[in-house]
N, CA and C of each residue as an Amber inpcrd file, in Angstrom:
protein
   513
  58.6750000  18.7750000  62.6330000  58.7470000  20.0360000  63.3560000
  59.0850000  21.1840000  62.3950000  60.0990000  20.9470000  61.5370000
  60.5320000  21.9710000  60.5940000  59.3890000  22.3520000  59.6510000
  58.6990000  21.3660000  59.1440000  57.5860000  21.6070000  58.2330000
  56.4640000  22.3670000  58.9360000  56.2450000  22.0470000  60.1860000
  55.1860000  22.6950000  60.9490000  55.5030000  24.1890000  61.1330000
  56.7520000  24.5080000  61.4340000  57.1610000  25.9080000  61.6030000
  57.0130000  26.6490000  60.2760000  57.4220000  26.0140000  59.1990000
  57.3000000  26.6270000  57.8730000  55.8370000  26.9010000  57.5410000
  54.9800000  25.9410000  57.8270000  53.5490000  26.1150000  57.5700000
  52.9810000  27.2790000  58.3770000  53.3880000  27.3930000  59.6360000
  52.9040000  28.4740000  60.5010000  53.3690000  29.8260000  59.9610000
  54.6170000  29.9040000  59.4920000  55.1440000  31.1720000  58.9760000
  54.4290000  31.6180000  57.7010000  53.8640000  30.6930000  56.9670000
  53.1500000  31.0340000  55.7390000  51.7230000  31.5140000  55.9980000
  51.2590000  31.3860000  57.1880000  49.9110000  31.8710000  57.5070000
  49.9570000  33.3780000  57.7220000  48.7860000  34.0110000  57.7410000
  48.7090000  35.4580000  57.9750000  49.2920000  35.8200000  59.3400000
  48.9720000  35.0180000  60.3480000  49.5000000  35.2800000  61.6940000
  51.0200000  35.1460000  61.7170000  51.5450000  34.1670000  60.9940000
  52.9910000  33.9620000  60.9330000  53.6900000  35.1380000  60.2690000
  53.1140000  35.6240000  59.1790000  53.6870000  36.7710000  58.4750000
  53.6650000  38.0180000  59.3570000  52.5570000  38.2060000  60.0790000
  52.4580000  39.3580000  60.9840000  53.5060000  39.2630000  62.0870000
  53.7290000  38.0670000  62.5850000  54.7250000  37.8790000  63.6500000
  56.1250000  38.2320000  63.1500000  56.4450000  37.8170000  61.9420000
  57.7620000  38.1260000  61.3760000  57.8970000  39.6360000  61.1820000
  56.8430000  40.2760000  60.6910000  56.8780000  41.7270000  60.5040000
  57.0850000  42.4450000  61.8340000  56.4270000  41.9800000  62.8700000
  56.5870000  42.5720000  64.2020000  58.0250000  42.4120000  64.6910000
  58.5900000  41.2360000  64.4700000  59.9700000  40.9980000  64.9070000
  60.9340000  41.9190000  64.1600000  60.6740000  42.1680000  62.8730000
  61.5640000  43.0150000  62.0800000  61.5020000  44.4730000  62.5300000
  60.4360000  44.8590000  63.2000000  60.3170000  46.2270000  63.7100000
  61.1740000  46.4300000  64.9560000  61.5030000  45.3630000  65.6250000
  62.3040000  45.4360000  66.8450000  63.7700000  45.7020000  66.4760000
  64.3380000  46.8570000  66.8980000  65.7180000  47.2120000  66.5340000
  66.7530000  46.1790000  66.9930000  66.5500000  45.6130000  68.1590000
  67.5090000  44.6250000  68.6660000  67.5250000  43.3830000  67.7740000
  66.3450000  42.9270000  67.3780000  66.2470000  41.7550000  66.5000000
  66.8680000  42.0610000  65.1350000  66.5650000  43.2400000  64.6020000
  67.1070000  43.6360000  63.2910000  68.6230000  43.6700000  63.3110000
  69.1910000  44.1930000  64.3880000  70.6510000  44.2790000  64.4590000
  71.2900000  42.8940000  64.4680000  70.5650000  41.9060000  64.9660000
  71.0920000  40.5450000  64.9960000  70.9070000  39.8330000  63.6540000
  69.8860000  40.2120000  62.9090000  69.5510000  39.5150000  61.6710000
  70.1670000  40.1750000  60.4340000  70.1180000  41.4840000  60.3690000
  70.5530000  42.1960000  59.1720000  72.0590000  42.4530000  59.2260000
  72.7070000  42.2010000  58.1020000  74.1520000  42.4020000  57.9930000
  74.4060000  43.8540000  57.6000000  75.3220000  44.4950000  58.2940000
  75.6360000  45.8960000  58.0090000  76.6790000  45.9860000  56.8960000
  76.8110000  47.1720000  56.3380000  77.8160000  47.4100000  55.3030000
  79.2220000  47.1260000  55.8340000  79.4460000  47.4960000  57.0820000
  80.7630000  47.2630000  57.6870000  81.0630000  45.7690000  57.7890000
  80.0530000  44.9950000  58.1380000  80.2520000  43.5480000  58.2400000
  80.5400000  42.9410000  56.8650000  79.8300000  43.4180000  55.8610000
  80.0540000  42.9240000  54.4980000  81.4680000  43.2780000  54.0440000
  81.8620000  44.5260000  54.2710000  83.1940000  44.9810000  53.8760000
  84.2810000  44.1610000  54.5660000  84.1290000  43.9440000  55.8600000
  85.1180000  43.1690000  56.6190000  85.1810000  41.7290000  56.1140000
  84.0320000  41.1430000  55.8570000  83.9850000  39.7610000  55.3790000
  84.6750000  39.6280000  54.0240000  84.3720000  40.5340000  53.1150000
  84.9860000  40.4810000  51.7830000  86.4920000  40.6910000  51.8880000
  86.8840000  41.6910000  52.6570000  88.3070000  41.9780000  52.8230000
  89.0480000  40.7870000  53.4230000  88.4900000  40.2190000  54.4710000
  89.1200000  39.0600000  55.1130000  89.1970000  37.8740000  54.1540000
  88.1540000  37.6790000  53.3930000  88.1090000  36.5540000  52.4610000
  89.1490000  36.7100000  51.3570000  89.2770000  37.9130000  50.8260000
  90.2070000  38.1340000  49.7200000  91.6690000  38.1060000  50.1480000
  91.9430000  38.4820000  51.3840000  93.3350000  38.5710000  51.8290000
  93.8200000  37.3570000  52.6080000  92.9310000  36.4980000  53.0150000
  93.3130000  35.3340000  53.8090000  93.8550000  34.2300000  52.8910000
  95.1280000  33.8480000  53.0660000  95.7040000  32.8000000  52.2110000
  94.9590000  31.4610000  52.3110000  94.3630000  31.1990000  53.4390000
  93.6290000  29.9440000  53.6130000  92.3720000  29.9050000  52.7440000
  91.9000000  31.0740000  52.3270000  90.6760000  31.1510000  51.5250000
  90.9530000  31.0390000  50.0230000  92.2170000  31.0990000  49.6150000
  92.5660000  31.0670000  48.1920000  91.9670000  29.8700000  47.4510000
  92.1130000  28.6520000  47.9740000  91.5250000  27.5120000  47.2400000
  90.0100000  27.6400000  47.0740000  89.3440000  28.1340000  48.1040000
  87.8900000  28.2930000  48.0120000  87.5220000  29.3950000  47.0200000
  88.3090000  30.4730000  47.0050000  88.0580000  31.5490000  46.0420000
  88.2650000  31.0520000  44.6120000  89.3370000  30.3060000  44.4080000
  89.6080000  29.7710000  43.0720000  88.4850000  28.8410000  42.6270000
  88.0160000  28.0230000  43.5460000  86.9180000  27.1040000  43.2440000
  85.6440000  27.8880000  42.9120000  85.3970000  28.9290000  43.6730000
  84.2170000  29.7600000  43.4580000  84.2950000  30.4960000  42.1210000
  85.4620000  31.0620000  41.8170000  85.6230000  31.8180000  40.5740000
  85.7320000  30.9140000  39.3460000  85.8620000  29.6220000  39.5590000
  85.8770000  28.6840000  38.4320000  84.4690000  28.5050000  37.8640000
  83.4730000  28.8800000  38.6370000  82.0900000  28.8050000  38.1630000
  81.8530000  29.9730000  37.2100000  81.4390000  29.6940000  35.9760000
  81.2980000  30.7540000  34.9680000  80.3870000  31.9070000  35.3830000
  79.2760000  31.5960000  36.0110000  78.3360000  32.6550000  36.3830000
  78.9420000  33.5700000  37.4490000  79.6040000  32.9770000  38.4300000
  80.2360000  33.7610000  39.4970000  81.3640000  34.6080000  38.9130000
  82.1690000  33.9990000  38.0520000  83.2800000  34.7240000  37.4350000
  82.7660000  35.8880000  36.5920000  81.6900000  35.6650000  35.8500000
  81.1180000  36.7270000  35.0150000  80.5890000  37.8690000  35.8780000
  79.8980000  37.5330000  36.9450000  79.3750000  38.5710000  37.8420000
  80.5020000  39.3410000  38.5160000  81.5430000  38.6340000  38.9150000
  82.6960000  39.2860000  39.5380000  83.3750000  40.2220000  38.5350000
  83.5130000  39.7560000  37.3040000  84.1390000  40.5790000  36.2640000
  83.3180000  41.8420000  36.0070000  82.0030000  41.6950000  35.9590000
  81.1410000  42.8630000  35.7500000  81.2750000  43.8490000  36.9070000
  81.3130000  43.3140000  38.1130000  81.3760000  44.1680000  39.3030000
  82.6970000  44.9280000  39.3940000  83.7610000  44.3510000  38.8760000
  85.0800000  44.9810000  39.0010000  85.5720000  45.6090000  37.6960000
  84.7560000  45.6110000  36.6780000  85.1700000  46.0840000  35.3580000
  85.6670000  47.5330000  35.3770000  84.9470000  48.4140000  36.0060000
  85.3510000  49.8260000  36.0360000  86.6810000  50.0050000  36.7670000
  86.8580000  49.2850000  37.8570000  88.1180000  49.3740000  38.5990000
  89.2770000  48.8540000  37.7570000  89.0320000  47.7950000  36.9970000
  90.0800000  47.2620000  36.1220000  90.4540000  48.2780000  35.0470000
  89.4550000  48.9400000  34.4870000  89.7300000  49.9600000  33.4720000
  90.6160000  51.0610000  34.0410000  90.2710000  51.5230000  35.2330000
  91.0590000  52.5770000  35.8730000  92.4920000  52.1040000  36.1210000
  92.6280000  50.8820000  36.5910000  93.9500000  50.3290000  36.8710000
  94.7870000  50.2330000  35.5980000  94.1930000  49.7360000  34.5330000
  94.9180000  49.6040000  33.2650000  95.3300000  50.9790000  32.7440000
  94.4320000  51.9510000  32.8420000  94.7680000  53.3050000  32.3930000
  95.9250000  53.8800000  33.2050000  95.9230000  53.6280000  34.4940000
  97.0290000  54.0920000  35.3370000  98.3270000  53.3970000  34.9360000
  98.2400000  52.0980000  34.7130000  99.4360000  51.3480000  34.3360000
  99.9920000  51.8140000  32.9900000  99.1100000  52.1530000  32.0680000
  99.5640000  52.5990000  30.7480000 100.3710000  53.8940000  30.8400000
 100.1370000  54.6710000  31.8670000 100.8720000  55.9230000  32.0630000
 102.1760000  55.7070000  32.8310000 102.3140000  54.5560000  33.4460000
 103.4820000  54.2510000  34.2710000 104.6720000  53.8710000  33.3780000
 105.7770000  54.6180000  33.4550000 106.9430000  54.3360000  32.6040000
 107.5040000  52.9200000  32.7940000 107.5150000  52.4290000  34.0110000
 108.0200000  51.0730000  34.2510000 107.1450000  50.0340000  33.5590000
 105.8450000  50.2250000  33.6380000 104.9120000  49.2970000  32.9890000
 105.0700000  49.3700000  31.4700000 105.2100000  50.5780000  30.9460000
 105.4070000  50.7480000  29.5040000 106.6650000  50.0200000  29.0460000
 107.7260000  50.1540000  29.8220000 108.9880000  49.4970000  29.4740000
 108.8200000  47.9740000  29.4810000 108.1290000  47.4620000  30.4940000
 107.9080000  46.0130000  30.5560000 107.0950000  45.5310000  29.3540000
 106.0690000  46.2910000  28.9780000 105.2480000  45.9070000  27.8280000
 106.0760000  45.9160000  26.5440000 106.9130000  46.9290000  26.3850000
 107.7660000  46.9910000  25.1990000 108.7560000  45.8310000  25.1800000
 109.2920000  45.5010000  26.3440000 110.2110000  44.3620000  26.4290000
 109.5130000  43.0710000  26.0040000 108.2800000  42.9100000  26.4260000
 107.5150000  41.7140000  26.0490000 107.2940000  41.6920000  24.5380000
 106.8950000  42.8300000  23.9830000 106.6140000  42.8920000  22.5460000
 107.8750000  42.6880000  21.7070000 109.0260000  43.0870000  22.2400000
 110.2890000  42.9240000  21.5140000 110.8870000  41.5340000  21.6850000
 110.4020000  40.7880000  22.6350000 110.9400000  39.4590000  22.9270000
 110.7550000  38.5400000  21.7180000 111.8380000  37.9490000  21.2170000
 111.7320000  37.0660000  20.0490000 110.7800000  35.8810000  20.2840000
 110.7350000  35.3810000  21.4860000 109.8420000  34.2580000  21.7850000
 108.3780000  34.6890000  21.6500000 108.0610000  35.8990000  22.1060000
 106.7010000  36.4260000  21.9680000 106.3470000  36.5800000  20.4910000
 107.2690000  37.1450000  19.7280000 107.0470000  37.3300000  18.2930000
 106.8200000  35.9870000  17.6120000 107.6260000  35.0100000  17.9880000
 107.4940000  33.6670000  17.4160000 106.1090000  33.0820000  17.7160000
 105.6690000  33.2150000  18.9600000 104.3570000  32.6880000  19.3440000
 103.2300000  33.4400000  18.6380000 103.3920000  34.7460000  18.5030000
 102.3760000  35.5480000  17.8240000 102.2650000  35.1440000  16.3550000
 103.4020000  34.9640000  15.7080000 103.3830000  34.5320000  14.3050000
 102.7670000  33.1420000  14.1680000 103.0920000  32.2670000  15.0920000
 102.5280000  30.9190000  15.0640000 101.0090000  30.9780000  15.2330000
 100.5620000  31.8420000  16.1240000  99.1290000  32.0150000  16.3360000
  98.4510000  32.5420000  15.0800000  99.0930000  33.4910000  14.4270000
  98.5050000  34.0870000  13.2270000  98.4620000  33.1030000  12.0620000
  99.3000000  32.0770000  12.1070000  99.3000000  31.0620000  11.0540000
  98.2370000  29.9900000  11.2890000  97.6020000  30.0220000  12.4410000
  96.6170000  28.9870000  12.7570000  95.3920000  29.1060000  11.8550000
  94.7160000  28.0070000  11.7080000  93.5220000  27.9540000  10.8610000
  92.4580000  28.9320000  11.3660000  92.2570000  28.9560000  12.6810000
  91.2430000  29.8320000  13.2610000  91.5650000  31.2980000  12.9960000
  92.8340000  31.6500000  13.1440000  93.2450000  33.0340000  12.9170000
  93.0390000  33.4220000  11.4610000  93.4120000  32.5340000  10.5660000
  93.2340000  32.8170000   9.1330000  91.7490000  32.9550000   8.7830000
  90.9260000  32.1190000   9.3820000  89.4860000  32.2130000   9.1340000
  88.9480000  33.5530000   9.6210000  89.4200000  33.9910000  10.7780000
  88.9720000  35.2700000  11.3220000  89.4290000  36.4220000  10.4290000
  90.6580000  36.3550000   9.9520000  91.1760000  37.4040000   9.0640000
  90.3500000  37.4480000   7.7780000  90.0450000  36.2850000   7.2330000
  89.2240000  36.2350000   6.0130000  87.8360000  36.8230000   6.2660000
  87.2770000  36.5090000   7.4010000  85.9510000  37.0360000   7.7440000
  85.9910000  38.5610000   7.8280000  87.0200000  39.0910000   8.4680000
  87.1620000  40.5420000   8.5990000  87.3370000  41.1780000   7.2200000
  88.1420000  40.5430000   6.3780000  88.3580000  41.0780000   5.0290000
  87.0590000  41.0680000   4.2240000  86.3150000  39.9780000   4.3160000
  85.0420000  39.8910000   3.5920000  84.0650000  40.9650000   4.0700000
  84.0110000  41.1610000   5.3780000  83.1230000  42.1920000   5.9210000
  83.5630000  43.5790000   5.4710000  84.8680000  43.8090000   5.4530000
  85.3810000  45.1140000   5.0360000  85.0660000  45.3660000   3.5670000
  85.1620000  44.3390000   2.7470000  84.8930000  44.5070000   1.3150000
  83.4080000  44.7080000   1.0250000  82.5610000  44.4670000   1.9960000
  81.1330000  44.7460000   1.8270000  80.8620000  46.2470000   1.9010000
  81.7870000  46.9800000   2.5020000  81.6610000  48.4260000   2.6320000
  82.1080000  49.0670000   1.3150000  81.2100000  49.7550000   0.6190000
  81.5610000  50.3330000  -0.6890000  82.7400000  51.3090000  -0.6300000
  82.8230000  52.1150000   0.3960000  83.9260000  53.0790000   0.5020000
  85.2570000  52.3470000   0.6580000  85.2780000  51.3150000   1.4850000
  86.5060000  50.5430000   1.6720000  86.8670000  49.8070000   0.3860000
  85.8690000  49.2550000  -0.2670000  86.0980000  48.5080000  -1.5050000
  86.7220000  49.4140000  -2.5640000  86.2180000  50.6350000  -2.6770000
  86.7590000  51.5860000  -3.6480000  88.2140000  51.9160000  -3.3150000
  88.4880000  52.1550000  -2.0430000  89.8500000  52.4660000  -1.6110000
  90.7780000  51.2780000  -1.8730000  90.2940000  50.0810000  -1.6100000
  91.0710000  48.8570000  -1.8290000  91.4080000  48.6930000  -3.3140000
  90.4240000  48.9060000  -4.1560000  90.6420000  48.7710000  -5.6030000
  91.6550000  49.8120000  -6.0860000  91.5700000  51.0200000  -5.5560000
  92.5060000  52.0840000  -5.9310000  93.9270000  51.6970000  -5.5210000
  94.0760000  51.1650000  -4.3040000  95.3960000  50.7400000  -3.8290000
  95.9420000  49.5880000  -4.6710000  95.0840000  48.6730000  -5.0510000
  95.5160000  47.5480000  -5.8910000  95.9800000  48.0530000  -7.2570000
  95.2730000  49.0200000  -7.7820000  95.6320000  49.6020000  -9.0760000
  96.9890000  50.2960000  -8.9740000  97.1880000  51.0600000  -7.8840000
  98.4640000  51.7440000  -7.6660000  99.5960000  50.7430000  -7.4840000
  99.3390000  49.6630000  -6.7810000 100.3630000  48.6380000  -6.5650000
 100.7670000  48.0150000  -7.8940000  99.8170000  47.7830000  -8.7600000
 100.1180000  47.2310000 -10.0850000 100.9440000  48.1990000 -10.9020000
 100.6630000  49.4760000 -10.7980000 101.4020000  50.5010000 -11.5310000
 102.8260000  50.6100000 -11.0020000 103.0080000  50.5500000  -9.7020000
 104.3320000  50.6760000  -9.0870000 105.2340000  49.4960000  -9.4230000
 104.6570000  48.3520000  -9.6970000 105.4550000  47.1730000 -10.0190000
 105.9320000  47.2030000 -11.4630000 105.6610000  48.2910000 -12.1470000
 106.1130000  48.4030000 -13.5230000 105.1250000  47.8160000 -14.5010000
 103.9350000  47.5550000 -14.0370000 102.8970000  47.0120000 -14.8920000
 101.8780000  48.1170000 -15.1320000 102.1170000  48.9670000 -16.1440000
 101.2100000  50.0860000 -16.3560000  99.7960000  49.6430000 -16.6870000
  99.6340000  48.4210000 -17.1090000  98.2880000  47.9350000 -17.4110000
  97.6570000  47.2750000 -16.1970000  98.2010000  47.5640000 -14.9870000
  97.6720000  46.9700000 -13.7540000  96.2020000  47.2390000 -13.5940000
  95.7940000  48.4680000 -13.9170000  94.3820000  48.8040000 -13.7930000
  93.5590000  48.0780000 -14.8270000  94.0740000  47.9900000 -16.0700000
  93.2860000  47.3410000 -17.1070000  93.2350000  45.8400000 -16.9060000
  94.3210000  45.2540000 -16.3270000  94.2820000  43.8080000 -16.0970000
  93.2820000  43.4670000 -15.0100000  93.1300000  44.3580000 -14.0270000
  92.1350000  44.0660000 -12.9990000  90.7370000  44.1790000 -13.5800000
  90.5710000  45.1080000 -14.5540000  89.2660000  45.1930000 -15.2090000
  89.0260000  43.9420000 -16.0300000  90.0910000  43.4860000 -16.6760000
  89.9730000  42.2750000 -17.4740000  89.6310000  41.0890000 -16.5960000
  90.2440000  41.0240000 -15.4360000  89.9610000  39.9110000 -14.5350000
  88.5270000  39.9600000 -14.0530000  88.0690000  41.1630000 -13.7000000
  86.6980000  41.2370000 -13.2230000  85.7390000  40.9620000 -14.3670000
  86.1170000  41.3700000 -15.5790000  85.2880000  41.0740000 -16.7380000
  85.2480000  39.5840000 -16.9990000  86.4030000  38.9160000 -16.8300000
  86.4450000  37.4760000 -17.0340000  85.5660000  36.7660000 -16.0240000
  85.6310000  37.2240000 -14.7740000  84.8240000  36.5510000 -13.7630000
  83.3450000  36.7870000 -14.0250000  83.0140000  37.9640000 -14.5770000
  81.6160000  38.2090000 -14.8960000  81.1930000  37.3370000 -16.0660000
  82.0730000  37.2530000 -17.0820000  81.7490000  36.4140000 -18.2340000
  81.6750000  34.9550000 -17.8230000  82.6620000  34.5540000 -16.9990000
  82.6800000  33.1650000 -16.5390000  81.4360000  32.8640000 -15.7370000
  81.0240000  33.8160000 -14.9180000  79.8270000  33.6190000 -14.1030000
  78.5990000  33.5490000 -14.9810000  78.5990000  34.3360000 -16.0910000
  77.4390000  34.3530000 -16.9700000  77.3180000  33.0680000 -17.7590000
  78.4550000  32.4760000 -18.1740000  78.3890000  31.2720000 -18.9890000
  78.0270000  30.0460000 -18.1720000  78.3340000  30.0570000 -16.8720000
  78.0180000  28.8870000 -16.0580000  76.5890000  28.9080000 -15.5610000
  75.8910000  30.0410000 -15.6960000  74.5130000  30.1170000 -15.2120000
  73.5630000  29.4630000 -16.1510000
């Protein structure tokens, strides 16, 4: 029976019948969901404690979570900007940053292999920039001079010369 109805709907007469039904305002009101109905459904779903497990299950799906994040991204930005201006929120953030346990965890994270690899990658990328490289070399030269090693600049030239010579002899 189901297959027969589907087959009939795929015919020209079936399509015309559906189009005729959609023109009927009473039928449309029963079939089409209004903005108010959508709003009420979403609101009820988000606020109903009984729906929490289903929402969590739904948001555990990566595609759904990504779409939800995209849909609410602008609202989140506005909320964060408002919170950043809130003195109570600022105080809480400062308290978190000053917390010795937070500092300990942050340092532990920075000591991780992944973190060190990321830092090295960032440094390598930065040194590819000629302007940054020049500034870095200047700072290194100044640091050598401040340590009481007036030949700091010449030793770095010597080191780079050695690496060039070493590179040339191994080729």
